[in-house]
C-alpha positions as CSV (number, residue, x, y, z in Angstrom):
1,M,-6.4,12.8,13.4
2,Q,-6.9,9.6,15.5
3,S,-8.5,8.0,12.5
4,I,-5.4,8.6,10.4
5,K,-3.3,6.9,13.1
6,E,-5.6,3.9,13.2
7,T,-5.7,3.5,9.5
8,L,-2.2,4.3,8.4
9,G,-0.2,3.7,11.6
10,I,1.6,7.0,11.4
11,C,2.7,8.4,14.7
12,S,2.3,12.1,15.4
13,G,5.1,14.4,16.4
14,H,4.8,17.7,18.1
15,I,5.9,20.0,15.3
16,P,3.1,21.4,13.0
17,V,3.8,20.8,9.3
18,A,3.6,24.5,8.5
19,S,6.2,26.9,7.3
20,D,7.1,29.6,4.8
21,E,6.4,27.8,1.5
22,E,8.9,29.8,-0.5
23,L,11.6,29.4,2.1
24,G,10.9,25.7,2.4
25,K,11.0,25.3,-1.4
26,A,14.3,27.1,-1.7
27,A,15.9,25.0,1.0
28,F,14.5,21.8,-0.4
29,L,15.7,22.5,-4.0
30,S,19.1,23.6,-2.7
31,L,19.4,20.3,-0.8
32,F,19.0,18.3,-4.0
33,G,20.8,20.7,-6.2
34,L,17.8,21.6,-8.3
35,D,16.5,24.8,-9.9
36,D,12.9,23.8,-10.3
37,I,10.4,21.5,-8.5
38,P,10.9,18.0,-9.9
39,S,8.3,15.3,-10.6
40,I,7.5,12.7,-8.0
41,K,9.1,10.2,-10.4
42,F,12.4,11.9,-10.0
43,F,12.6,10.7,-6.3
44,G,11.2,7.3,-7.1
45,D,14.0,6.9,-9.7
46,K,16.6,7.9,-7.1
47,I,15.3,5.1,-4.8
48,M,15.3,2.5,-7.5
49,N,18.7,3.5,-8.8
50,G,20.4,3.8,-5.4
51,P,22.3,3.1,-3.2
52,L,21.6,6.3,-1.2
53,E,22.7,7.5,2.1
54,D,20.1,6.8,4.8
55,A,19.0,10.4,5.2
56,V,18.6,10.9,1.4
57,F,16.7,7.6,1.1
58,L,14.3,8.7,3.9
59,Q,13.7,12.0,2.2
60,C,13.1,10.4,-1.2
61,F,10.8,7.8,0.3
62,V,8.7,10.4,2.2
63,D,8.6,12.5,-1.0
64,V,7.1,9.6,-2.9
65,S,4.7,8.6,-0.1
66,L,3.3,12.1,0.3
67,G,3.0,12.8,-3.4
68,C,1.5,9.5,-4.4
69,F,-0.4,8.1,-1.4
70,L,-0.7,10.3,1.7
71,C,-1.3,13.8,0.2
72,P,-1.7,13.4,-3.6
73,N,-3.4,15.9,-5.9
74,S,-3.8,16.3,-9.6
75,N,-0.2,17.5,-10.0
76,T,2.7,15.2,-10.8
77,K,5.1,17.4,-8.8
78,L,5.7,17.7,-5.1
79,S,3.7,20.3,-3.2
80,T,5.6,23.3,-1.7
81,K,3.2,23.0,1.3
82,Y,5.4,20.2,2.9
83,M,8.8,20.7,1.4
84,G,10.1,22.6,4.4
85,A,9.4,19.6,6.6
86,L,11.6,17.4,4.5
87,V,14.8,19.4,4.5
88,N,16.1,17.9,7.8
89,A,15.8,14.1,7.7
90,D,16.4,13.8,11.5
91,L,13.3,16.0,12.1
92,I,10.8,14.3,9.8
93,K,9.5,11.9,12.5
94,D,8.9,14.9,14.8
95,F,6.2,16.5,12.6
96,D,2.5,16.1,13.2
97,W,1.9,14.2,9.9
98,P,-1.6,12.7,10.9
99,K,-3.0,16.2,11.4
100,F,-1.5,17.4,8.1
101,I,-2.8,14.4,6.2
102,H,-6.2,14.8,7.7
103,H,-6.3,18.5,6.9
104,W,-5.1,17.9,3.3
105,L,-7.9,15.3,2.8
106,I,-10.6,17.6,4.1
107,V,-9.4,20.5,2.0
108,Y,-9.5,18.4,-1.2
109,I,-12.9,16.9,-0.4
110,K,-14.3,20.4,-0.1
111,K,-12.5,21.5,-3.3
112,Y,-13.9,18.5,-5.2
113,L,-17.5,19.2,-4.0
114,T,-17.3,22.8,-5.1
115,E,-15.4,22.3,-8.3
116,K,-16.5,18.8,-9.4
117,R,-17.8,20.2,-12.7
118,L,-14.2,21.3,-13.5
119,T,-12.3,18.3,-12.2
120,T,-12.8,14.6,-11.7
121,T,-9.7,14.3,-9.4
122,L,-10.2,13.8,-5.7
123,G,-7.0,14.6,-3.8
124,G,-6.1,13.3,-0.4
125,C,-5.6,9.8,0.9
126,I,-8.3,7.8,-0.9
127,Y,-7.1,4.6,0.8
128,H,-8.0,6.1,4.2
129,L,-11.6,6.9,3.0
130,A,-12.1,3.4,1.5
131,V,-10.8,1.6,4.6
132,R,-12.9,3.7,7.0
133,C,-16.0,3.0,4.9
134,L,-15.5,-0.7,4.5
135,D,-14.7,-1.3,8.2
136,F,-18.2,-0.1,9.0
137,V,-20.0,-2.3,6.4
138,Y,-21.6,-5.5,7.6
139,F,-20.4,-8.4,5.4
140,G,-22.3,-11.1,7.2
141,P,-20.1,-14.1,8.4
142,I,-17.0,-12.6,6.7
143,K,-14.8,-11.4,9.5
144,L,-11.5,-9.5,9.1
145,P,-8.8,-9.2,11.8
146,S,-9.2,-6.2,14.1
147,T,-5.5,-5.4,13.8
148,I,-4.5,-1.7,14.1
149,P,-3.2,-0.1,12.0
150,R,-5.5,-1.2,9.2
151,T,-2.7,-1.2,6.7
152,K,-1.8,-4.6,8.0
153,V,-5.3,-5.9,6.9
154,W,-6.4,-3.9,3.9
155,K,-3.8,-4.7,1.3
156,E,-3.3,-6.2,-2.2
157,N,-6.8,-6.5,-3.8
158,L,-8.8,-6.8,-0.6
159,I,-10.4,-3.3,-1.0
160,K,-11.6,-4.0,-4.5
161,C,-13.1,-7.4,-3.5
162,F,-15.0,-5.9,-0.6
163,S,-16.0,-2.8,-2.5
164,D,-17.6,-5.0,-5.2
165,M,-19.6,-6.8,-2.5
166,F,-20.8,-3.4,-1.2
167,M,-22.0,-2.4,-4.7
168,D,-25.5,-3.0,-5.9
169,R,-26.5,-4.1,-9.5
170,D,-26.7,-0.5,-10.6
171,G,-23.1,0.2,-9.6
172,N,-24.0,2.2,-6.5
173,F,-22.5,1.6,-3.1
174,G,-24.9,0.8,-0.3
175,A,-26.0,-2.8,-1.0
176,L,-25.1,-3.9,2.5
177,P,-26.1,-2.5,6.0
178,L,-23.6,-0.6,8.1
179,K,-22.4,-1.5,11.6
180,D,-22.4,0.5,14.8
181,I,-19.0,1.6,15.9
182,E,-19.2,-0.8,18.9
183,D,-19.2,-3.7,16.4
184,T,-16.1,-2.5,14.6
185,C,-12.4,-2.6,15.3
186,Y,-12.6,1.1,16.3
187,R,-14.8,0.5,19.4
188,Q,-13.6,2.0,22.7
189,G,-11.5,-0.4,24.7
190,E,-10.6,-2.6,21.7
191,S,-7.9,-5.0,22.7
192,Y,-4.4,-4.7,21.3
193,D,-3.6,-8.3,21.7
194,V,-2.9,-8.6,18.0
195,A,-0.2,-6.0,18.4
196,I,1.6,-8.0,21.1
197,S,1.0,-11.4,19.6
198,K,3.3,-14.3,19.8
199,E,4.3,-13.7,16.2
200,L,5.3,-10.1,17.0
201,L,7.4,-11.2,20.0
202,S,9.1,-13.8,17.8
203,S,10.0,-11.1,15.3
204,F,12.3,-9.3,17.7
205,L,13.1,-12.0,20.3
206,G,13.5,-15.0,18.0
207,T,14.1,-18.1,20.1
208,L,15.4,-16.3,23.2
209,I,12.0,-16.8,24.8
210,N,10.1,-20.0,24.2
211,N,6.6,-20.2,22.6
212,K,4.8,-20.8,25.9
213,A,6.3,-17.6,27.3
214,K,5.3,-15.6,24.3
215,E,1.7,-17.0,24.5
216,C,1.6,-16.1,28.2
217,I,2.8,-12.5,27.6
218,A,0.2,-12.0,24.8
219,A,-2.6,-13.5,26.9
220,S,-1.7,-11.3,29.9
221,F,-1.5,-8.2,27.7
222,K,-5.0,-9.0,26.3
223,I,-6.5,-9.5,29.8
224,H,-5.1,-6.3,31.3
225,M,-5.6,-4.0,28.3
226,K,-9.1,-5.1,27.3
227,D,-10.8,-2.0,28.8
228,Q,-8.1,0.5,28.0
229,D,-8.1,3.0,25.1
230,R,-5.7,2.7,22.2
231,D,-3.1,5.2,23.5
232,V,-2.8,3.3,26.8
233,C,-2.5,0.0,24.9
234,L,0.2,1.4,22.6
235,R,2.3,2.7,25.5
236,A,1.8,-0.6,27.3
237,Q,3.0,-2.5,24.2
238,C,6.2,-0.4,24.1
239,L,6.7,-1.0,27.8
240,V,6.3,-4.8,27.5
241,R,8.7,-4.9,24.6
242,S,11.3,-2.8,26.5
243,I,11.0,-4.9,29.6
244,V,11.4,-8.2,27.7
245,E,14.3,-6.9,25.7
246,A,16.0,-5.7,28.9
247,I,15.6,-9.1,30.4
248,V,17.1,-10.7,27.4
249,S,19.9,-8.2,27.3
250,A,20.6,-9.0,31.0
251,N,21.0,-12.6,30.0
252,D,24.5,-11.6,28.7
253,G,23.8,-12.8,25.2
254,S,23.3,-16.4,26.3
255,Q,21.7,-18.6,23.6
256,D,19.8,-20.5,26.3
257,T,16.1,-20.2,25.7
258,L,14.3,-18.4,28.6
259,K,11.7,-20.8,30.1
260,I,8.3,-20.2,31.6
261,E,6.5,-22.1,34.3
262,S,3.2,-21.7,36.0
263,S,3.2,-20.7,39.6
264,E,2.6,-24.0,41.4
265,G,-0.2,-24.9,39.1
266,K,-2.3,-21.9,40.3
267,Q,-2.0,-19.9,37.2
268,N,-5.3,-18.4,36.0
269,S,-6.7,-15.9,33.6
270,N,-6.0,-13.0,35.9
271,D,-2.6,-13.9,37.4
272,Y,0.3,-14.9,35.1
273,A,3.6,-15.8,36.6
274,I,6.4,-15.5,34.0
275,N,9.5,-17.3,35.2
276,F,12.7,-16.3,33.4
277,V,15.3,-19.0,34.4
278,T,19.0,-18.2,34.4
279,T,21.8,-20.7,34.8
280,E,24.2,-18.5,36.8
281,K,24.1,-17.6,40.5
282,I,22.7,-14.2,41.2
283,Q,21.4,-12.3,44.2
284,T,17.7,-11.8,44.9
285,Y,15.7,-10.5,47.8
286,D,12.8,-12.4,49.4
287,D,9.9,-10.8,51.2
288,N,12.0,-10.2,54.3
289,D,14.8,-8.4,52.3
290,E,17.2,-11.3,53.1
291,V,19.8,-12.0,50.4
292,E,19.8,-15.5,49.0
293,D,22.0,-17.2,46.3
294,E,20.0,-19.5,44.0
295,D,21.0,-21.6,41.0
296,Q,17.7,-20.8,39.4
297,V,15.8,-17.6,40.0
298,S,12.2,-16.9,39.0
299,C,11.3,-13.4,38.3
300,N,7.5,-13.3,38.7
301,A,5.7,-10.6,36.7
302,R,2.2,-10.4,38.2
303,R,-0.7,-8.2,37.1
304,W,1.4,-6.0,34.8
């Protein structure tokens, strides 16, 4: 299931995607006022022809995603296996979709191997299989970003281009050697610096923090998370974002850019001092717990 998260970036909830299929089907059809299971195109058309309420849009989007990409099969209609999980839009995020997608894929691989004389259709998320394969192929000097999830890297026609390079003259895959997992983006302790990059910080902070501060945050994150596993890195990323947003919020909506300075020129790779400068007088405490008033207060975040 971890591989699904790494490839697709789908977070897992605590509710298993399992229910009474007939009951789930009845509730789902009633929700959309239908008498029979519609085609996947039905939900795609609803999205295209909108506008829709947020809850309905989410349900239609997940319907299409499951039927066409995450859990496809040879049928053009939705499966009753996951209909019950789509009835309540508020709960969709709480289901364990990575486990369900992984199980679906394994089931259809086994089905294909035992029934391949009767069918040429391989159900399940083929994208996931292709990406996991190509990430382990050695393409010489060609290097792709180690960004997780891999959907940020493997897009457009990239899979086809690299698949062609992996194919020999007879049309068989295996023309290039494979890499050990330690040489891939899936190695233990892989840094998540790409997930807390300056660009990402800019996307939700804009100009409230200057570029030097963003670079410092990204560099500090890389240093302190380099030996941690992915779950720890993801939680740390959320924490960093929450802290920075809280600091910005505490700035009372001021349009002044928060500045960063090194700590008396002693900043090094293991000790970053991030100084968020305000323009109003506030109270802070020094090492002796004495209250001071300052025009400019530096809040030093060290070794976080």
